Kinemage of the C-alpha trace (Angstrom):
@kinemage 1
@onewidth
@group {chain A} dominant
@subgroup {mainchain}
@vectorlist {calphas} color= white
{ca unk a 1} P 0.000 0.000 0.000
{ca unk a 2} L 1.307 3.463 -0.888
{ca unk a 3} L 0.851 4.816 2.628
{ca unk a 4} L 3.030 2.093 4.147
{ca unk a 5} L 6.330 3.272 2.712
{ca unk a 6} L 9.677 2.730 4.383
{ca unk a 7} L 10.483 5.290 7.056
{ca unk a 8} L 12.312 8.273 5.595
{ca unk a 9} L 15.583 9.772 6.770
{ca unk a 10} L 13.865 12.449 8.878
{ca unk a 11} L 12.851 9.759 11.338
{ca unk a 12} L 12.913 12.085 14.309
{ca unk a 13} L 10.464 14.595 12.800
{ca unk a 14} L 7.372 14.338 14.962
{ca unk a 15} L 3.859 15.673 14.538
{ca unk a 16} L 2.934 19.182 15.589
{ca unk a 17} L 0.466 19.449 18.502
{ca unk a 18} L -2.587 19.802 16.234
{ca unk a 19} L -1.719 16.743 14.134
{ca unk a 20} L -0.782 14.803 17.262
{ca unk a 21} L -4.225 15.539 18.660
{ca unk a 22} L -5.777 14.210 15.449
{ca unk a 23} L -3.672 11.071 15.789
{ca unk a 24} L -4.915 10.555 19.358
{ca unk a 25} L -8.542 10.970 18.251
{ca unk a 26} L -8.046 8.493 15.391
{ca unk a 27} L -6.355 6.042 17.748
{ca unk a 28} L -9.279 6.256 20.217
{ca unk a 29} L -11.844 5.612 17.494
{ca unk a 30} L -9.790 2.762 16.094
{ca unk a 31} L -9.659 0.942 19.418
{ca unk a 32} L -13.457 0.942 19.522
{ca unk a 33} L -13.720 -0.434 15.989
{ca unk a 34} L -10.988 -3.117 16.067
{ca unk a 35} L -11.054 -6.447 17.827
{ca unk a 36} L -7.529 -6.613 19.228
{ca unk a 37} L -7.931 -10.296 20.057
{ca unk a 38} L -8.533 -11.011 16.363
{ca unk a 39} L -5.531 -8.880 15.371
{ca unk a 40} L -3.257 -11.008 17.557
{ca unk a 41} L -4.188 -14.098 15.540
{ca unk a 42} L -3.416 -12.429 12.215
{ca unk a 43} L -0.142 -12.289 10.313
{ca unk a 44} L 1.745 -9.077 11.149
{ca unk a 45} L 1.578 -7.757 7.591
{ca unk a 46} L -2.158 -8.469 7.393
{ca unk a 47} L -2.721 -6.701 10.722
{ca unk a 48} L -0.759 -3.678 9.523
{ca unk a 49} L -2.740 -3.600 6.295
{ca unk a 50} L -6.065 -3.692 8.107
{ca unk a 51} L -5.058 -0.991 10.591
{ca unk a 52} L -3.732 1.156 7.751
{ca unk a 53} L -6.936 0.910 5.715
{ca unk a 54} L -9.224 1.748 8.634
{ca unk a 55} L -6.962 4.616 9.766
{ca unk a 56} L -6.921 6.010 6.254
{ca unk a 57} L -10.744 5.936 6.152
{ca unk a 58} L -10.922 7.767 9.479
{ca unk a 59} L -8.456 10.363 8.247
{ca unk a 60} L -10.718 11.053 5.267
{ca unk a 61} L -13.386 12.126 7.764
{ca unk a 62} L -11.111 14.692 9.444
{ca unk a 63} L -12.089 18.257 8.611
{ca unk a 64} L -8.526 19.525 8.535
{ca unk a 65} L -6.748 18.815 5.228
{ca unk a 66} L -3.690 16.612 5.719
{ca unk a 67} L -0.881 16.172 3.230
{ca unk a 68} L 0.476 12.730 2.324
{ca unk a 69} L 3.517 13.014 4.606
{ca unk a 70} L 1.423 13.765 7.699
{ca unk a 71} L -1.026 10.965 6.848
{ca unk a 72} L 1.864 8.506 6.537
{ca unk a 73} L 3.244 9.560 9.914
{ca unk a 74} L -0.153 9.249 11.602
{ca unk a 75} L -0.727 5.795 10.108
{ca unk a 76} L 2.726 4.634 11.181
{ca unk a 77} L 2.267 5.986 14.723
{ca unk a 78} L -1.118 4.275 15.038
{ca unk a 79} L 0.339 0.954 13.844
{ca unk a 80} L 3.217 1.353 16.302
{ca unk a 81} L 0.738 2.036 19.116
{ca unk a 82} L -1.280 -1.105 18.458
{ca unk a 83} L 1.353 -3.599 17.338
{ca unk a 84} L 4.626 -2.169 18.607
{ca unk a 85} L 6.204 0.025 21.249
{ca unk a 86} L 4.614 3.321 20.341
{ca unk a 87} L 7.083 6.206 19.847
{ca unk a 88} L 9.991 3.892 20.636
{ca unk a 89} L 9.494 1.998 17.370
{ca unk a 90} L 11.091 4.960 15.604
{ca unk a 91} L 14.226 4.541 17.715
{ca unk a 92} L 14.333 0.796 17.104
{ca unk a 93} L 14.609 1.508 13.381
{ca unk a 94} L 17.943 3.246 14.012
{ca unk a 95} L 20.679 0.596 14.111
{ca unk a 96} L 23.227 3.100 15.466
{ca unk a 97} L 21.411 3.332 18.813
{ca unk a 98} L 22.684 0.983 21.523
{ca unk a 99} L 20.611 2.192 24.511
{ca unk a 100} L 17.202 3.846 24.833
{ca unk a 101} L 16.660 5.685 28.124
{ca unk a 102} L 13.217 7.064 28.954
{ca unk a 103} L 13.495 9.346 31.998
{ca unk a 104} L 9.852 10.413 31.764
{ca unk a 105} L 7.215 10.607 29.047
{ca unk a 106} L 8.698 13.747 27.462
{ca unk a 107} L 12.395 13.132 28.127
{ca unk a 108} L 14.038 10.388 26.061
{ca unk a 109} L 17.786 9.934 25.575
{ca unk a 110} L 19.706 7.440 23.454
{ca unk a 111} L 23.292 6.264 23.377
{ca unk a 112} L 24.849 6.412 19.957
{ca unk a 113} L 28.526 5.600 19.362
{ca unk a 114} L 29.151 5.661 23.101
{ca unk a 115} L 27.645 9.130 23.701
{ca unk a 116} L 24.282 10.165 25.152
{ca unk a 117} L 21.984 12.522 23.273
{ca unk a 118} L 18.398 13.653 23.684
{ca unk a 119} L 15.995 12.839 20.856
{ca unk a 120} L 12.831 14.753 19.852
{ca unk a 121} L 10.589 11.749 20.444
{ca unk a 122} L 8.120 11.598 23.298
{ca unk a 123} L 5.056 9.878 24.675
{ca unk a 124} L 1.681 11.582 24.939
{ca unk a 125} L 1.725 11.512 28.741
{ca unk a 126} L 2.762 9.270 31.655
{ca unk a 127} L -0.278 7.029 31.144
{ca unk a 128} L 0.781 6.466 27.544
{ca unk a 129} L 4.283 5.472 28.677
{ca unk a 130} L 2.881 3.203 31.387
{ca unk a 131} L 0.698 1.408 28.817
{ca unk a 132} L 3.744 0.652 26.659
{ca unk a 133} L 5.700 -0.597 29.685
{ca unk a 134} L 2.776 -2.813 30.658
{ca unk a 135} L 2.623 -4.226 27.124
{ca unk a 136} L 6.337 -5.064 27.222
{ca unk a 137} L 6.283 -6.849 30.571
{ca unk a 138} L 2.960 -8.630 30.042
{ca unk a 139} L 4.338 -10.010 26.780
{ca unk a 140} L 6.901 -12.009 28.767
{ca unk a 141} L 4.518 -13.107 31.505
{ca unk a 142} L 5.455 -10.421 34.014
{ca unk a 143} L 3.458 -7.682 35.680
{ca unk a 144} L 4.201 -4.181 36.899
{ca unk a 145} L 2.011 -2.213 39.315
{ca unk a 146} L 2.231 -0.477 42.704
{ca unk a 147} L 2.737 -3.791 44.487
{ca unk a 148} L 5.544 -4.757 42.067
{ca unk a 149} L 6.953 -1.461 40.725
{ca unk a 150} L 10.214 -2.799 39.276
{ca unk a 151} L 10.706 -5.336 36.511
{ca unk a 152} L 13.382 -6.810 34.232
{ca unk a 153} L 12.277 -8.267 30.930
{ca unk a 154} L 13.501 -9.125 27.452
{ca unk a 155} L 12.030 -8.129 24.103
{ca unk a 156} L 11.539 -10.569 21.226
{ca unk a 157} L 14.780 -9.439 19.584
{ca unk a 158} L 16.746 -10.105 22.786
{ca unk a 159} L 16.990 -6.497 23.983
{ca unk a 160} L 17.090 -6.131 27.764
{ca unk a 161} L 14.468 -3.970 29.447
{ca unk a 162} L 14.297 -2.486 32.932
{ca unk a 163} L 11.263 -0.498 34.091
{ca unk a 164} L 10.479 1.240 37.350
{ca unk a 165} L 7.254 3.144 38.057
{ca unk a 166} L 5.777 5.310 40.845
{ca unk a 167} L 5.849 5.363 43.799
{ca unk a 168} L 9.527 4.415 43.425
{ca unk a 169} L 10.085 6.636 40.371
{ca unk a 170} L 9.148 10.115 41.541
{ca unk a 171} L 8.845 11.828 38.142
{ca unk a 172} L 6.792 9.131 36.450
{ca unk a 173} L 7.488 5.762 34.787
{ca unk a 174} L 11.104 5.164 33.736
{ca unk a 175} L 12.267 2.735 31.072
{ca unk a 176} L 15.777 1.576 30.109
{ca unk a 177} L 16.417 -0.610 27.062
{ca unk a 178} L 19.785 -2.161 26.171
{ca unk a 179} L 19.560 -2.979 22.478
{ca unk a 180} L 20.428 -6.456 21.270
{ca unk a 181} L 23.149 -6.272 18.630
{ca unk a 182} L 22.293 -8.388 15.606
{ca unk a 183} L 25.646 -7.811 13.892
{ca unk a 184} L 28.368 -9.916 15.455
{ca unk a 185} L 31.628 -7.964 15.589
{ca unk a 186} L 34.957 -9.643 14.923
{ca unk a 187} L 38.399 -8.965 16.335
{ca unk a 188} L 39.457 -7.310 13.070
{ca unk a 189} L 36.690 -4.739 13.450
{ca unk a 190} L 37.721 -3.939 17.035
{ca unk a 191} L 41.276 -3.407 15.780
{ca unk a 192} L 40.017 -1.061 13.038
{ca unk a 193} L 37.929 0.833 15.597
{ca unk a 194} L 40.953 1.252 17.848
{ca unk a 195} L 39.520 -0.858 20.654
{ca unk a 196} L 42.580 -3.099 20.771
{ca unk a 197} L 45.829 -3.759 18.920
{ca unk a 198} L 46.550 -6.591 16.494
{ca unk a 199} L 48.991 -8.029 19.053
{ca unk a 200} L 46.290 -8.179 21.730
{ca unk a 201} L 44.001 -9.832 19.191
{ca unk a 202} L 46.564 -12.568 18.524
{ca unk a 203} L 47.120 -13.122 22.253
{ca unk a 204} L 43.453 -13.503 23.181
{ca unk a 205} L 42.893 -15.881 20.261
{ca unk a 206} L 45.839 -17.976 21.444
{ca unk a 207} L 44.661 -18.172 25.073
{ca unk a 208} L 41.197 -19.363 23.998
{ca unk a 209} L 42.631 -21.993 21.676
{ca unk a 210} L 44.998 -22.979 24.488
{ca unk a 211} L 42.044 -23.472 26.868
{ca unk a 212} L 43.072 -20.875 29.450
{ca unk a 213} L 40.452 -19.452 31.802
{ca unk a 214} L 39.719 -15.808 30.987
{ca unk a 215} L 37.941 -13.135 33.055
{ca unk a 216} L 36.740 -10.047 31.170
{ca unk a 217} L 36.383 -7.047 33.486
{ca unk a 218} L 34.894 -3.613 32.886
{ca unk a 219} L 32.211 -1.096 33.733
{ca unk a 220} L 28.656 -0.887 32.428
{ca unk a 221} L 28.558 -0.510 28.642
{ca unk a 222} L 32.308 -1.020 28.251
{ca unk a 223} L 31.897 -3.824 25.702
{ca unk a 224} L 32.342 -6.919 27.882
{ca unk a 225} L 29.669 -8.987 26.130
{ca unk a 226} L 30.977 -7.950 22.715
{ca unk a 227} L 34.469 -9.142 23.615
{ca unk a 228} L 33.070 -12.321 25.171
{ca unk a 229} L 31.300 -13.049 21.880
{ca unk a 230} L 34.577 -12.586 20.012
{ca unk a 231} L 36.529 -14.826 22.385
{ca unk a 232} L 33.883 -17.562 22.274
{ca unk a 233} L 34.094 -17.477 18.491
{ca unk a 234} L 37.613 -18.942 18.726
{ca unk a 235} L 36.380 -22.096 20.465
{ca unk a 236} L 36.756 -25.069 18.070
{ca unk a 237} L 33.507 -26.409 16.612
{ca unk a 238} L 34.195 -29.927 17.861
{ca unk a 239} L 33.903 -28.843 21.509
{ca unk a 240} L 30.670 -28.882 23.543
{ca unk a 241} L 29.900 -25.380 24.822
{ca unk a 242} L 27.350 -24.497 27.492
{ca unk a 243} L 26.439 -20.839 28.009
{ca unk a 244} L 24.770 -19.453 31.133
{ca unk a 245} L 23.192 -16.000 31.122
{ca unk a 246} L 20.737 -13.841 33.003
{ca unk a 247} L 19.551 -12.447 29.686
{ca unk a 248} L 20.579 -14.245 26.494
{ca unk a 249} L 22.986 -12.019 24.524
{ca unk a 250} L 25.733 -14.347 23.374
{ca unk a 251} L 25.710 -15.242 19.678
{ca unk a 252} L 27.760 -18.420 19.440
{ca unk a 253} L 27.834 -20.038 16.005
{ca unk a 254} L 29.306 -23.413 16.969
{ca unk a 255} L 26.955 -26.360 16.259
{ca unk a 256} L 27.495 -28.036 19.645
{ca unk a 257} L 26.209 -25.208 21.847
{ca unk a 258} L 23.670 -25.452 24.673
{ca unk a 259} L 22.204 -22.135 25.826
{ca unk a 260} L 20.836 -21.762 29.362
{ca unk a 261} L 19.074 -18.748 30.841
{ca unk a 262} L 18.001 -17.984 34.399
{ca unk a 263} L 14.362 -17.662 35.388
{ca unk a 264} L 12.944 -15.251 37.924
{ca unk a 265} L 10.273 -16.167 40.444
{ca unk a 266} L 6.638 -16.039 39.313
{ca unk a 267} L 3.899 -13.927 40.897
{ca unk a 268} L 3.583 -16.441 43.744
{ca unk a 269} L 7.325 -16.193 44.425
{ca unk a 270} L 8.109 -19.703 43.199
{ca unk a 271} L 9.980 -21.169 40.249
{ca unk a 272} L 13.176 -19.113 40.425
{ca unk a 273} L 16.256 -20.636 38.786
{ca unk a 274} L 19.482 -18.788 39.561
{ca unk a 275} L 22.815 -18.730 37.757
{ca unk a 276} L 24.240 -20.837 40.559
{ca unk a 277} L 21.594 -23.501 39.925
{ca unk a 278} L 22.517 -23.510 36.245
{ca unk a 279} L 26.273 -23.648 36.878
{ca unk a 280} L 25.813 -26.635 39.185
{ca unk a 281} L 23.638 -28.385 36.620
{ca unk a 282} L 26.078 -27.585 33.831
{ca unk a 283} L 28.772 -29.646 35.555
{ca unk a 284} L 26.555 -32.706 35.002
{ca unk a 285} L 26.151 -31.983 31.289
{ca unk a 286} L 29.674 -32.925 30.171
{ca unk a 287} L 30.799 -29.475 29.002
{ca unk a 288} L 34.106 -28.880 27.229
{ca unk a 289} L 33.701 -25.143 27.773
{ca unk a 290} L 31.564 -23.152 30.187
{ca unk a 291} L 30.757 -19.565 29.193
{ca unk a 292} L 29.026 -17.422 31.828
{ca unk a 293} L 27.592 -14.154 30.549
{ca unk a 294} L 28.344 -12.336 33.802
{ca unk a 295} L 29.256 -13.601 37.251
{ca unk a 296} L 27.598 -11.493 39.934
{ca unk a 297} L 26.793 -13.616 42.984
{ca unk a 298} L 27.054 -16.997 44.675
{ca unk a 299} L 27.651 -18.746 41.337
{ca unk a 300} L 31.257 -17.482 41.629
{ca unk a 301} L 31.945 -20.363 44.040
{ca unk a 302} L 30.798 -23.045 41.611
{ca unk a 303} L 32.492 -21.298 38.684
{ca unk a 304} L 35.861 -21.293 40.477
{ca unk a 305} L 35.340 -24.923 41.493
{ca unk a 306} L 34.646 -25.861 37.856
{ca unk a 307} L 37.737 -24.004 36.646
{ca unk a 308} L 39.862 -25.782 39.261
{ca unk a 309} L 38.511 -29.265 38.529
{ca unk a 310} L 39.298 -29.784 34.874
{ca unk a 311} L 36.883 -27.442 33.069
{ca unk a 312} L 39.570 -25.513 31.230
{ca unk a 313} L 38.930 -22.728 28.782
{ca unk a 314} L 36.037 -21.185 30.689
{ca unk a 315} L 35.076 -17.578 29.927
{ca unk a 316} L 33.124 -15.038 31.943
{ca unk a 317} L 32.684 -11.299 32.568
{ca unk a 318} L 32.482 -9.207 35.709
{ca unk a 319} L 31.839 -5.558 36.636
{ca unk a 320} L 35.020 -3.928 37.966
{ca unk a 321} L 37.130 -0.822 37.346
{ca unk a 322} L 40.507 -2.581 37.067
{ca unk a 323} L 41.929 -6.122 37.138
{ca unk a 324} L 42.834 -5.961 40.821
{ca unk a 325} L 39.311 -4.852 41.740
{ca unk a 326} L 37.933 -7.718 39.631
{ca unk a 327} L 39.731 -10.251 41.805
{ca unk a 328} L 38.513 -8.437 44.915
{ca unk a 329} L 34.930 -8.631 43.686
{ca unk a 330} L 35.266 -12.358 43.075
{ca unk a 331} L 36.569 -12.749 46.613
{ca unk a 332} L 33.592 -10.809 47.993
{ca unk a 333} L 31.143 -12.952 46.015
{ca unk a 334} L 32.594 -16.124 47.513
{ca unk a 335} L 32.350 -14.625 50.996
{ca unk a 336} L 28.741 -13.513 50.425
{ca unk a 337} L 27.855 -17.048 49.357
{ca unk a 338} L 28.244 -18.011 53.009
{ca unk a 339} L 31.473 -19.987 52.796
{ca unk a 340} L 33.434 -19.909 56.042
{ca unk a 341} L 36.845 -20.112 54.450
{ca unk a 342} L 40.080 -18.247 55.273
{ca unk a 343} L 40.763 -15.322 52.941
{ca unk a 344} L 44.072 -16.850 51.871
{ca unk a 345} L 42.305 -20.023 50.735
{ca unk a 346} L 39.735 -18.047 48.736
{ca unk a 347} L 42.476 -16.060 47.010
{ca unk a 348} L 44.382 -19.248 46.329
{ca unk a 349} L 41.302 -20.683 44.605
{ca unk a 350} L 40.981 -17.535 42.452
{ca unk a 351} L 44.692 -17.491 41.557
{ca unk a 352} L 44.569 -21.160 40.600
{ca unk a 353} L 41.352 -20.865 38.575
{ca unk a 354} L 41.893 -17.756 36.418
{ca unk a 355} L 44.776 -17.351 33.997
{ca unk a 356} L 44.087 -14.001 32.336
{ca unk a 357} L 42.162 -10.806 33.134
{ca unk a 358} L 41.228 -8.492 30.255
{ca unk a 359} L 40.172 -5.008 31.365
{ca unk a 360} L 37.814 -2.869 29.245
{ca unk a 361} L 36.868 0.771 29.666
{ca unk a 362} L 34.505 3.160 27.947
{ca unk a 363} L 36.365 6.457 27.747
{ca unk a 364} L 34.851 9.924 27.767
{ca unk a 365} L 35.072 10.164 23.966
{ca unk a 366} L 32.602 7.257 23.761
{ca unk a 367} L 35.135 4.709 22.503
{ca unk a 368} L 35.500 1.355 24.229
{ca unk a 369} L 39.043 0.079 24.597
{ca unk a 370} L 41.009 -2.736 26.183
{ca unk a 371} L 43.094 -0.847 28.733
{ca unk a 372} L 44.998 -3.716 30.344
{ca unk a 373} L 45.731 -7.403 29.856
{ca unk a 374} L 47.153 -9.115 32.942
{ca unk a 375} L 48.243 -12.638 33.769
{ca unk a 376} L 47.607 -14.083 37.233
{ca unk a 377} L 50.905 -15.571 38.399
{ca unk a 378} L 49.954 -17.109 41.730
{ca unk a 379} L 50.280 -16.221 45.409
{ca unk a 380} L 52.906 -14.427 47.451
{ca unk a 381} L 51.898 -14.776 51.058
{ca unk a 382} L 48.235 -13.750 51.103
{ca unk a 383} L 48.410 -11.586 47.983
{ca unk a 384} L 47.531 -12.635 44.418
{ca unk a 385} L 50.363 -11.606 42.100
{ca unk a 386} L 49.694 -10.325 38.589
{ca unk a 387} L 51.827 -9.325 35.603
{ca unk a 388} L 50.649 -6.796 33.036
{ca unk a 389} L 51.241 -7.939 29.460
{ca unk a 390} L 49.604 -5.055 27.574
{ca unk a 391} L 48.491 -1.584 28.606
{ca unk a 392} L 46.781 1.341 26.895
{ca unk a 393} L 48.875 4.475 27.346
{ca unk a 394} L 46.923 7.711 26.995
{ca unk a 395} L 48.628 10.566 25.174
{ca unk a 396} L 46.079 13.378 25.364
{ca unk a 397} L 43.173 14.394 23.103
{ca unk a 398} L 42.775 15.725 19.596
{ca unk a 399} L 40.805 18.833 18.593
{ca unk a 400} L 37.541 16.860 18.420
{ca unk a 401} L 37.923 15.482 21.944
{ca unk a 402} L 38.962 11.988 20.866
{ca unk a 403} L 41.447 10.310 23.154
{ca unk a 404} L 44.877 9.698 21.685
{ca unk a 405} L 46.871 6.751 22.905
{ca unk a 406} L 48.779 3.607 22.109
{ca unk a 407} L 48.497 -0.049 23.024
{ca unk a 408} L 51.879 -1.049 24.370
{ca unk a 409} L 53.338 -4.409 25.343
{ca unk a 410} L 55.180 -4.244 28.645
{ca unk a 411} L 57.923 -6.648 27.570
{ca unk a 412} L 56.699 -9.288 30.022
{ca unk a 413} L 56.463 -12.799 28.615
{ca unk a 414} L 53.588 -14.554 30.447
{ca unk a 415} L 54.175 -17.836 32.214
{ca unk a 416} L 51.386 -19.453 30.187
{ca unk a 417} L 53.456 -18.894 27.041
{ca unk a 418} L 55.236 -22.169 27.825
{ca unk a 419} L 51.984 -24.146 28.104
{ca unk a 420} L 50.703 -22.590 24.866
{ca unk a 421} L 53.902 -23.621 23.104
{ca unk a 422} L 53.514 -27.175 24.440
{ca unk a 423} L 50.069 -27.275 22.795
{ca unk a 424} L 51.512 -26.173 19.464
{ca unk a 425} L 50.427 -22.526 19.788
{ca unk a 426} L 53.541 -20.421 19.257
{ca unk a 427} L 53.417 -16.651 19.631
{ca unk a 428} L 56.413 -14.663 18.318
{ca unk a 429} L 58.446 -12.610 20.765
{ca unk a 430} L 57.434 -9.487 18.844
{ca unk a 431} L 53.917 -9.897 20.292
{ca unk a 432} L 55.361 -9.025 23.697
{ca unk a 433} L 57.519 -6.194 22.389
{ca unk a 434} L 60.727 -8.212 22.400
{ca unk a 435} L 63.372 -8.514 19.720
{ca unk a 436} L 62.577 -11.144 17.098
{ca unk a 437} L 66.032 -12.664 17.515
{ca unk a 438} L 65.564 -13.293 21.216
{ca unk a 439} L 65.091 -16.868 22.295
{ca unk a 440} L 61.518 -18.089 22.649
{ca unk a 441} L 60.616 -18.683 26.277
């Protein structure tokens, strides 16, 4: 149909108040005429066609003359209201947006290329926003109301959603959406983007092939899941991989992959399945590799146990500001799990389980970079010792505010280099910033 054309480039042009009022009137009339239960049983294209035809008929009855562009926008907004996420559908059409943050009905920000910006898209009022939130959470069998004013959910495309409403949110309903990335980045692209060096890329590929245990550390939105996807892509296809996530984001392509996801409690408070439950069960499933989307609680105990009892090559992420803090957080998680164990023993378990810590950071220019790669050497007394293999050295900013810097090897040859060599994985000395003629360690 002519009126259902692809969205044009001016996707953030919204209706003026008069046309928006017409849209609201049309939408109200349409709800009285349509049987929404019947629409749900129809094919999406058929439903759109029917809504479009009826909306177009109602627009013909409007006294104010409307040009084709305005009619198209009204029809699209009405379809989005009934079948989609209302005004947010416009933002979902923009592949450059990674986060959608609704502070209130008339204040919406997005993250694009690592930077926040406000967009001229808004809801009609707080009730309108609340209706969209309710549609999202009810679609995954959840509810949100005054008795349960916070909710985590996942959209059909895998995007993560968090909503919080009054009385906890003082200025009205609030919605945060972390977009699911369909395009799977590769190490080469991260190198081109300046997120890591080619030498770091070769090292992390080697440690995965060599079945070393890797912990990816970083802050929120620093690119941990993206890097985890890249690392998991190096796992040979012949190996059995089991992934454990709170919200499924990993995009493994290997044929022998089993994906597990946690489940929250139902309305009656029963049926919860935690990451720890899944990690324990995974050990009975004969995994070659265990990949945990993010370790954040008591499952740290079982993860460390798995890493120390023959499950080599495990990968996971963790929120921390630097590699040392990452190990401290793991220690705290074990303590919070209720284990009455001396601190030295806990640290010994961590030092024995994890081989490499890769630190990520999202800098103020919006770029995400690997800022440090460190090997865990072992214990000295009660302290875990670490050696930095690569570091990102900042060198100021350019005129546009972009951070200038260089990925530098420290000259340290990691202890695991010997075990990699024994497995037939040989990295040249130049990777570590050493002379090519120097003897391989």
